[in-house]
C-alpha positions as CSV (number, residue, x, y, z in Angstrom):
1,M,85.4,84.3,102.3
2,R,82.9,86.0,104.7
3,K,83.5,86.3,108.4
4,T,81.6,87.3,111.5
5,I,82.9,87.5,115.0
6,L,81.0,86.5,118.1
7,K,82.2,87.3,121.6
8,C,81.7,84.2,123.7
9,G,82.7,85.3,127.2
10,F,86.4,84.7,127.2
11,I,86.6,83.5,123.6
12,W,86.4,85.2,120.2
13,V,85.1,83.0,117.4
14,L,85.4,83.4,113.6
15,L,82.9,81.8,111.2
16,V,84.1,81.2,107.7
17,L,82.2,81.5,104.4
18,T,83.4,80.9,100.9
19,P,81.8,82.4,97.8
20,A,80.8,78.9,96.6
21,L,77.6,79.4,98.4
22,L,76.3,82.1,96.0
23,N,73.9,81.2,93.3
24,A,76.6,81.2,90.6
25,E,79.1,78.6,89.5
26,L,82.4,79.4,91.2
27,I,85.2,77.8,89.2
28,A,88.2,79.1,91.3
29,Y,88.6,80.7,94.7
30,Y,91.7,81.8,96.5
31,E,91.3,83.0,100.1
32,F,95.1,83.4,100.8
33,E,94.8,82.6,104.5
34,S,97.9,80.5,104.6
35,D,98.5,79.3,101.0
36,A,97.4,79.7,97.4
37,K,95.1,76.7,97.1
38,D,92.0,76.7,95.0
39,R,89.1,76.3,97.5
40,S,86.3,76.2,94.9
41,N,86.0,72.4,94.6
42,F,85.0,72.9,91.0
43,A,86.2,70.0,88.8
44,V,90.0,69.9,89.2
45,N,91.3,72.5,91.6
46,A,93.8,74.9,90.1
47,D,96.1,75.5,93.1
48,G,98.3,78.6,92.7
49,K,102.1,78.6,92.8
50,F,104.0,81.5,94.5
51,I,106.6,82.9,92.2
52,D,109.7,84.7,93.4
53,T,109.0,86.5,96.7
54,A,105.1,86.4,96.6
55,R,103.9,85.5,100.0
56,I,101.1,85.5,102.6
57,S,100.6,88.7,104.7
58,T,98.5,89.5,107.7
59,D,97.3,92.7,106.2
60,S,93.9,91.4,104.9
61,A,90.6,92.5,103.7
62,V,88.9,89.3,104.5
63,G,89.9,86.7,107.1
64,S,93.4,86.8,108.6
65,G,95.6,86.6,105.5
66,S,96.2,88.0,102.0
67,L,98.6,87.8,99.1
68,K,101.5,90.3,99.2
69,L,103.2,91.1,96.0
70,G,106.3,93.4,95.5
71,G,105.9,94.0,91.8
72,Y,108.8,93.0,89.4
73,T,108.7,89.2,89.3
74,D,106.2,88.5,92.2
75,Y,103.0,86.8,91.2
76,V,100.9,83.6,91.6
77,N,100.6,81.2,88.7
78,L,97.2,79.5,88.6
79,G,98.0,77.4,85.5
80,N,96.0,77.0,82.4
81,D,93.2,74.6,83.4
82,P,90.4,74.3,80.7
83,K,87.9,75.7,83.3
84,F,89.5,79.1,82.8
85,D,88.5,79.0,79.1
86,I,85.3,81.1,79.7
87,T,83.5,82.4,76.6
88,D,79.8,83.3,77.4
89,E,79.6,85.0,80.9
90,I,82.3,85.8,83.5
91,T,82.8,87.4,86.8
92,V,86.2,88.2,88.3
93,S,86.2,89.4,91.8
94,A,89.1,90.5,94.1
95,W,90.0,92.7,97.0
96,V,93.1,94.8,96.3
97,K,95.1,97.3,98.2
98,V,97.7,99.3,96.1
99,Q,101.1,100.0,97.7
100,F,102.1,102.0,94.7
101,F,101.5,101.9,91.0
102,A,104.7,101.7,88.9
103,E,104.0,99.7,85.8
104,Y,101.8,100.2,82.7
105,L,98.6,98.1,82.9
106,E,99.6,96.5,86.2
107,A,97.8,93.1,86.5
108,F,95.3,92.1,89.2
109,V,93.9,88.8,87.7
110,T,94.6,88.1,84.0
111,K,94.5,85.3,81.4
112,G,97.1,86.8,79.2
113,N,96.5,89.9,77.1
114,T,94.2,88.2,74.5
115,S,91.3,86.8,76.6
116,W,90.0,88.3,79.8
117,R,91.8,90.5,82.4
118,L,91.2,92.7,85.4
119,Q,94.0,95.3,85.6
120,R,95.2,98.8,86.1
121,R,93.9,101.3,83.5
122,E,97.1,102.2,81.5
123,E,99.1,104.6,83.8
124,S,96.1,105.9,85.7
125,T,94.9,105.0,89.2
126,K,91.7,103.4,87.9
127,V,90.6,99.8,87.2
128,E,90.2,98.3,83.7
129,F,88.3,95.2,82.7
130,S,88.8,93.8,79.2
131,C,87.6,90.8,77.3
132,N,88.9,90.2,73.8
133,G,86.5,88.9,71.2
134,L,83.6,91.1,72.3
135,F,81.9,93.8,70.2
136,I,81.9,96.9,72.3
137,E,80.7,100.4,71.2
138,P,83.5,102.9,71.7
139,D,82.8,105.8,74.2
140,E,82.9,109.5,73.4
141,K,86.7,109.4,73.6
142,G,86.9,106.5,71.2
143,Y,88.0,103.9,73.9
144,Y,86.7,100.3,73.5
145,Q,88.0,99.2,76.9
146,L,86.0,99.6,80.0
147,Y,87.6,101.5,82.9
148,S,86.3,102.7,86.3
149,K,85.5,106.3,87.3
150,T,86.8,105.5,90.8
151,E,90.5,105.7,91.6
152,I,91.9,103.0,94.0
153,D,95.4,104.3,94.7
154,D,94.7,105.5,98.2
155,G,96.3,102.9,100.4
156,K,92.9,101.4,101.3
157,W,91.3,98.0,100.5
158,H,88.9,98.0,97.6
159,H,86.6,95.3,96.3
160,I,86.8,95.3,92.5
161,V,84.7,93.2,90.1
162,G,84.8,92.8,86.4
163,L,81.7,91.2,84.8
164,Y,80.3,90.3,81.3
165,D,76.8,88.9,81.0
166,G,76.3,88.6,77.3
167,E,74.8,92.1,76.9
168,K,77.1,94.4,78.8
169,I,80.5,94.6,80.4
170,C,80.7,96.1,83.9
171,I,83.0,97.2,86.7
172,Y,81.9,97.3,90.3
173,I,83.9,99.1,93.0
174,D,83.2,98.4,96.6
175,G,79.8,96.8,95.9
176,K,78.5,99.5,93.6
177,L,78.2,99.7,89.8
178,D,81.0,102.0,88.7
179,A,81.1,101.7,84.9
180,E,79.4,99.7,82.1
181,K,79.2,99.5,78.3
182,P,76.9,97.5,76.0
183,A,78.8,94.4,74.8
184,T,78.0,91.2,72.8
185,G,79.8,88.2,71.5
186,K,82.0,85.5,72.9
187,I,85.2,86.0,74.9
188,A,88.3,85.0,73.0
189,L,90.3,82.0,74.1
190,N,94.1,81.6,74.4
191,D,96.7,79.2,75.8
192,C,98.0,81.5,78.5
193,P,97.9,80.6,82.2
194,V,96.0,82.7,84.6
195,Y,98.2,84.9,86.8
196,I,97.4,86.9,89.9
197,G,99.6,90.0,89.9
198,E,101.1,89.6,86.4
199,N,100.3,89.1,82.8
200,A,101.6,85.9,81.2
201,E,101.5,87.3,77.7
202,N,103.1,90.7,78.5
203,M,105.4,90.2,81.5
204,G,106.6,93.3,83.3
205,R,103.1,94.3,84.5
206,G,103.7,93.2,88.1
207,F,101.4,94.5,90.8
208,C,102.8,96.0,94.0
209,G,100.4,95.7,96.9
210,W,98.0,93.2,98.5
211,I,95.4,91.0,96.9
212,D,92.8,89.0,98.8
213,S,89.9,86.6,98.3
214,V,90.1,86.2,94.5
215,S,86.9,84.5,92.9
216,I,86.4,83.6,89.3
217,Y,82.9,82.5,88.0
218,N,81.8,81.2,84.6
219,H,78.6,83.2,85.2
220,A,77.6,86.8,85.7
221,L,76.8,87.6,89.3
222,T,73.7,89.7,90.1
223,E,74.1,93.1,91.8
224,D,72.8,91.6,95.0
225,E,75.3,88.8,94.9
226,I,78.1,91.3,94.4
227,Q,76.8,93.2,97.4
228,L,77.0,89.9,99.4
229,L,80.6,89.5,98.3
230,Y,81.4,93.0,99.3
231,N,79.6,92.9,102.7
232,K,81.0,89.5,103.6
233,K,77.7,87.9,104.8
234,I,77.6,84.7,106.7
235,S,76.4,81.6,104.8
236,P,73.6,79.1,105.4
237,E,76.3,76.3,105.1
238,S,78.0,77.7,108.3
239,Q,74.7,77.6,110.2
240,Q,75.5,74.3,111.9
241,L,78.7,75.6,113.3
242,Y,77.0,78.9,114.2
243,D,74.4,76.8,116.2
244,V,77.2,75.1,118.1
245,I,78.8,78.4,119.0
246,K,75.4,79.9,119.9
247,E,74.6,77.0,122.3
248,F,78.1,77.2,123.7
249,T,77.7,80.9,124.3
250,S,74.4,80.4,126.2
251,F,76.2,78.0,128.6
252,I,79.0,80.5,129.2
253,N,76.6,83.4,129.8
254,A,74.7,81.2,132.2
255,D,77.9,80.6,134.1
256,N,77.7,76.9,133.3
257,S,81.3,76.3,132.1
258,Q,81.2,72.6,133.0
259,H,78.1,72.1,130.8
260,A,79.8,74.1,128.0
261,E,82.8,71.9,128.1
262,E,80.8,68.7,128.0
263,Y,78.8,70.1,125.1
264,L,81.9,71.0,123.1
265,E,83.5,67.6,123.8
266,Q,80.3,65.9,122.4
267,K,80.4,68.1,119.3
268,V,84.2,67.5,118.8
269,R,83.6,63.7,119.0
270,S,80.8,64.0,116.5
271,L,82.8,66.1,114.0
272,N,85.8,63.8,114.5
273,K,83.7,60.8,113.5
274,F,82.4,62.7,110.5
275,A,86.0,63.6,109.5
276,Q,87.1,59.9,109.6
277,Q,84.2,59.0,107.3
278,N,84.8,61.8,104.9
279,Q,88.6,61.9,104.2
280,H,88.4,64.3,101.2
281,E,89.8,67.7,102.2
282,D,87.0,69.7,100.6
283,T,84.3,67.6,102.3
284,F,85.5,68.3,105.8
285,N,86.7,71.7,106.8
286,S,89.6,71.1,109.1
287,K,89.9,74.7,110.0
288,L,86.4,74.8,111.5
289,Y,87.2,71.6,113.4
290,S,90.4,73.1,114.7
291,E,88.5,76.1,116.0
292,L,86.3,73.9,118.1
293,L,89.5,72.1,119.5
294,V,90.8,75.5,120.6
295,L,87.5,76.3,122.2
296,L,87.6,73.0,124.0
297,A,91.2,73.6,125.3
298,K,90.1,77.0,126.6
299,A,87.0,75.6,128.2
300,E,89.0,72.9,130.0
301,E,91.4,75.6,131.2
302,N,88.4,77.8,132.3
303,T,86.8,74.9,134.3
304,G,90.0,74.1,136.2
305,S,90.8,70.8,134.6
306,D,94.0,69.0,135.4
307,K,96.9,70.9,133.8
308,Y,98.0,67.7,131.9
309,Q,94.6,67.6,130.2
310,V,94.8,71.3,129.3
311,V,98.3,70.8,127.9
312,Q,97.1,67.8,125.8
313,A,94.1,69.8,124.6
314,Y,96.4,72.6,123.3
315,L,98.8,70.1,121.8
316,N,96.0,68.3,120.1
317,A,94.7,71.6,118.5
318,L,98.2,72.3,117.1
319,N,98.0,69.1,115.1
320,Y,95.5,70.8,112.8
321,D,95.6,73.6,110.3
322,L,94.8,76.4,112.8
323,R,94.0,80.0,111.9
324,L,96.8,82.4,112.7
325,M,95.3,83.8,115.9
326,D,94.3,80.4,117.2
327,S,97.8,79.0,116.6
328,V,99.5,82.0,118.3
329,D,97.1,81.5,121.3
330,C,98.0,77.9,121.6
331,Y,101.8,78.4,121.3
332,M,101.8,81.3,123.8
333,W,99.7,79.3,126.4
334,L,102.2,76.4,126.2
335,L,105.3,78.7,126.3
336,K,103.9,80.6,129.3
337,N,102.6,77.6,131.3
338,L,105.3,75.0,130.8
339,T,108.8,74.9,132.4
340,T,111.8,75.0,130.1
341,E,112.3,71.3,130.7
342,Q,108.7,70.4,130.0
343,L,108.7,72.6,126.9
344,N,111.8,71.0,125.5
345,K,110.3,67.6,126.2
346,H,107.2,68.4,124.2
347,I,109.2,70.0,121.4
348,E,111.2,66.7,121.2
349,Q,108.2,64.4,121.5
350,S,105.3,66.2,119.9
351,D,107.2,68.5,117.5
352,I,104.9,71.4,118.4
353,F,106.4,73.6,115.7
354,K,105.9,71.1,112.9
355,N,103.2,73.2,111.2
356,V,105.3,76.4,111.2
357,D,106.6,76.7,107.7
358,Q,108.3,79.8,106.2
359,D,105.0,81.4,105.3
360,R,103.5,80.8,108.8
361,V,106.6,82.0,110.6
362,V,106.3,85.3,108.8
363,L,102.6,85.7,109.7
364,I,103.4,85.0,113.3
365,A,106.2,87.6,113.3
366,E,103.8,90.2,111.7
367,Y,101.1,89.3,114.2
368,F,103.4,90.2,117.1
369,L,104.6,93.3,115.3
370,N,101.1,94.6,114.5
371,N,100.1,94.1,118.2
372,D,103.4,95.7,119.4
373,N,103.9,92.6,121.6
374,Y,107.7,92.3,121.8
375,N,107.7,90.1,125.0
376,D,105.7,87.4,123.4
377,F,107.7,87.8,120.2
378,L,110.9,87.2,122.2
379,L,109.4,84.2,124.0
380,F,108.2,82.5,120.8
381,F,111.2,83.0,118.6
382,G,113.6,82.4,121.5
383,N,112.2,78.9,121.6
384,F,111.6,78.5,117.9
385,F,115.2,79.2,116.8
386,N,117.0,76.2,118.2
387,D,119.1,73.5,116.7
388,K,116.1,71.5,115.4
389,Y,114.7,74.5,113.4
390,R,117.5,76.0,111.3
391,P,117.3,79.7,111.3
392,A,119.0,79.7,107.9
393,Q,115.7,78.6,106.5
394,F,113.5,81.0,108.3
395,G,115.6,83.9,109.6
396,L,115.7,86.1,106.5
397,V,112.0,85.9,105.7
398,V,111.2,87.0,109.3
399,R,113.8,89.7,109.1
400,D,112.2,91.0,105.8
401,A,108.8,91.1,107.5
402,L,110.2,93.3,110.2
403,S,112.3,95.5,107.9
404,A,110.0,98.5,108.1
405,N,110.5,98.8,111.9
406,Q,114.1,99.5,112.8
407,Q,113.6,98.9,116.5
408,W,112.1,95.5,116.0
409,L,114.7,94.7,113.4
410,E,117.5,95.4,115.8
411,R,115.8,93.3,118.5
412,F,115.4,90.4,116.1
413,D,119.0,90.6,115.1
414,S,120.0,90.3,118.7
415,I,118.1,87.0,119.0
416,F,119.1,85.6,115.7
417,K,122.8,86.4,115.8
418,I,123.2,84.1,118.8
419,K,124.0,81.7,115.9
420,P,126.0,84.1,113.6
421,Q,127.2,81.3,111.3
422,W,123.6,80.4,110.4
423,W,122.8,84.1,110.0
424,E,125.7,84.6,107.6
425,L,125.0,81.4,105.7
426,S,121.3,82.3,105.2
427,R,122.2,85.7,103.7
428,F,124.8,84.1,101.4
429,E,122.3,81.4,100.3
430,K,119.9,84.2,99.3
431,C,122.7,85.6,97.0
432,Q,123.3,82.1,95.6
433,D,119.5,81.6,95.0
434,K,119.4,84.8,92.8
435,F,122.5,83.6,90.9
436,D,121.0,80.1,90.3
437,A,117.8,81.8,89.1
438,G,119.7,83.8,86.5
439,K,119.0,87.1,88.3
440,Y,122.7,88.2,88.2
441,Q,122.1,91.9,88.6
442,R,120.0,91.3,91.8
443,A,122.6,88.9,93.0
444,I,125.3,91.5,92.6
445,A,123.3,94.1,94.6
446,L,122.9,91.6,97.5
447,L,126.5,90.5,97.3
448,E,127.8,94.1,97.6
449,V,125.8,94.5,100.9
450,F,127.0,91.1,102.1
451,L,130.7,91.8,101.4
452,K,130.3,95.2,103.2
453,D,128.8,93.4,106.3
454,Y,131.0,90.3,106.4
455,K,134.5,91.4,105.3
456,G,137.0,89.0,107.0
457,S,134.3,86.4,107.7
458,T,135.2,83.7,110.2
459,W,133.4,81.1,108.1
460,A,134.8,82.1,104.7
461,F,131.5,83.3,103.2
462,D,133.2,86.5,102.1
463,R,135.5,84.4,99.9
464,N,132.5,82.6,98.5
465,A,130.8,85.9,97.9
466,L,133.8,87.3,96.0
467,L,133.9,84.2,93.8
468,L,130.1,84.4,93.2
469,A,130.4,88.1,92.4
470,G,133.0,87.4,89.7
471,Q,130.8,84.7,88.2
472,C,127.9,87.1,88.1
473,Y,130.0,89.6,86.2
474,V,131.1,87.0,83.8
475,Q,127.5,86.1,83.0
476,L,126.6,89.8,82.6
477,G,129.6,90.3,80.2
478,K,131.3,92.7,82.5
479,T,134.7,91.2,82.2
480,E,136.7,94.0,83.8
481,K,134.6,93.8,87.0
482,A,134.9,90.0,86.9
483,Y,138.7,90.3,86.8
484,D,138.6,92.7,89.8
485,S,136.6,90.3,91.9
486,F,138.7,87.3,91.1
487,L,142.0,89.1,91.5
488,Q,140.9,90.5,94.9
489,L,140.0,87.0,96.0
490,I,143.4,85.6,94.8
491,F,145.5,88.3,96.4
492,E,143.6,88.5,99.7
493,Y,143.0,84.8,100.3
494,P,145.8,83.1,98.2
495,D,145.7,79.8,100.2
496,S,142.0,79.3,100.0
497,S,140.2,76.8,97.7
498,Q,138.0,79.7,96.5
499,A,141.2,81.4,95.2
500,D,142.1,78.3,93.2
501,E,138.7,78.2,91.6
502,A,138.9,82.0,91.0
503,S,142.3,81.5,89.3
504,L,140.9,78.8,87.0
505,I,137.8,80.9,86.0
506,L,140.0,84.0,85.6
507,G,142.5,82.2,83.4
508,Y,139.7,80.7,81.3
509,T,138.0,84.2,80.9
510,Y,141.4,85.6,79.7
511,M,141.7,82.7,77.3
512,I,138.3,83.1,75.7
513,N,139.0,86.8,75.3
514,N,142.3,85.9,73.4
515,E,144.4,87.4,76.2
516,F,146.7,84.3,76.1
517,D,149.7,85.6,77.9
518,L,147.7,86.6,80.9
519,A,145.8,83.3,80.9
520,R,149.1,81.4,80.6
521,D,150.5,83.3,83.6
522,I,147.4,82.5,85.7
523,F,147.4,78.8,84.9
524,N,151.1,78.4,85.5
525,A,150.8,80.1,88.9
526,L,147.9,77.9,89.8
527,I,149.9,74.8,88.9
528,K,153.0,76.0,90.8
529,T,151.3,77.2,94.1
530,S,148.4,74.7,94.4
531,I,150.1,71.2,93.9
532,K,147.1,69.4,95.4
533,S,144.4,71.6,93.8
534,Q,141.5,69.7,92.2
535,Y,141.8,72.3,89.4
536,L,145.3,71.2,88.2
537,S,144.2,68.9,85.5
538,R,141.9,71.5,84.0
539,A,144.6,74.2,84.2
540,N,147.0,71.9,82.2
541,Q,144.3,71.2,79.6
542,Y,143.7,74.9,79.1
543,L,147.5,75.5,78.8
544,E,147.6,72.8,76.1
545,R,144.7,74.6,74.3
546,I,146.5,77.9,74.5
547,N,149.7,76.4,73.0
548,L,147.6,75.0,70.1
549,L,145.9,78.3,69.5
550,T,149.2,80.3,69.5
551,Q,151.3,78.0,67.4
């Protein structure tokens, strides 16, 4: 995506360009503004799927968003659509910013390890581009792979391109040819999905850092076209919108705000009619349309329109997929210009936060943090975290986004802990999620912190945490630690339902490890002390099994 910013009096405008406008066939494009959708409109779109904690970040090379990966099990799965089976020519382009290198051959964009891949050069700080199936002359050191001369582990954004044109294989760094080798033949095919930030054929090569604006072509770009990608030029396709903005700017500069507003209203009506006639998402760019709606709302405010009209204009804009800065502008105007009663009414009637999902709420938090604007942060989240929008679903992701800044973290906790039960529940749910995903060691680490923070919990989550910790240790084969967790729960909370379940699991664990006397004692105690327990019948069944086994 390319962007240019025009200063229109009181308004900043962003024009958007996708690489589809270049003279090559773009088969997949991921801008990572707010999601991992394929924006190429080539045959069937191969939308990406976020895996583990992969998410959108506001630290971007292009536009206002990028993909943030934490290494380990974070990546985006693009699937294995046949369009990725490229054999003759290929260009893979991405912006990357390394947080730190930790894994051998860390992946940027790869189709397994037996087709094509753009990745880290072994354990170096350089870039490697490899295509299996090609005949490549080895260099003076005997290497067949192509790797860059330039190192990219400097905490800065770099534009990296891997290219094969049928005669040579090349790497471009920041718009310039960095390395090349003669190469011929066809690129090998495989059945692996394409991953961003990992290698499907050799897992454990997770990238830690940021990736932005990933483009894949079934054609070799020219050097000029790569320069265009690097320099983020504006496209002819955006010319119509540019002309609208230019005309609007001329009215503002001529101090003719009324004419500017009428002109924008006319263009909005025209685009709205076009949108209704062209329902396909790729035919009509709703983001461009939403930018005009924001301009219209600001124009109405600037010309002194009735406050009701201005409010409706901002509410109307929020119905669309706004860019981050536009959505924050709209929310903050409403929050600052409506009374609490009016705001609650619009939250109830218009659901003004309906487009704020977990990814978007993190971006908004990072936006306030990066601009050091705590007052607006407090105003936004003080209204966002109410009964209608459960903090358990959003609180932890926001807290993670603020984790590098202790002062902001403490401030956020002071807001969020107004509803401590939700806060506690959300943290326990994160432990449960790791357990359900089979990540028992990670669940244990989270549970240890949780139990330290919530010993003696009012809402019994510490009991649930002890029970879950014991179950994790059972799955990991650490029976002694499992015994300790279950026994601690039984002795400290003997009348709880969690203690009954712990007794049953503990007795069963003793039984399968042939410790029949201990198992029998546990089951008998459970039957004696928990007359109404739902686990009584199972305890009796296990006692019968022990009797059969010890006869």
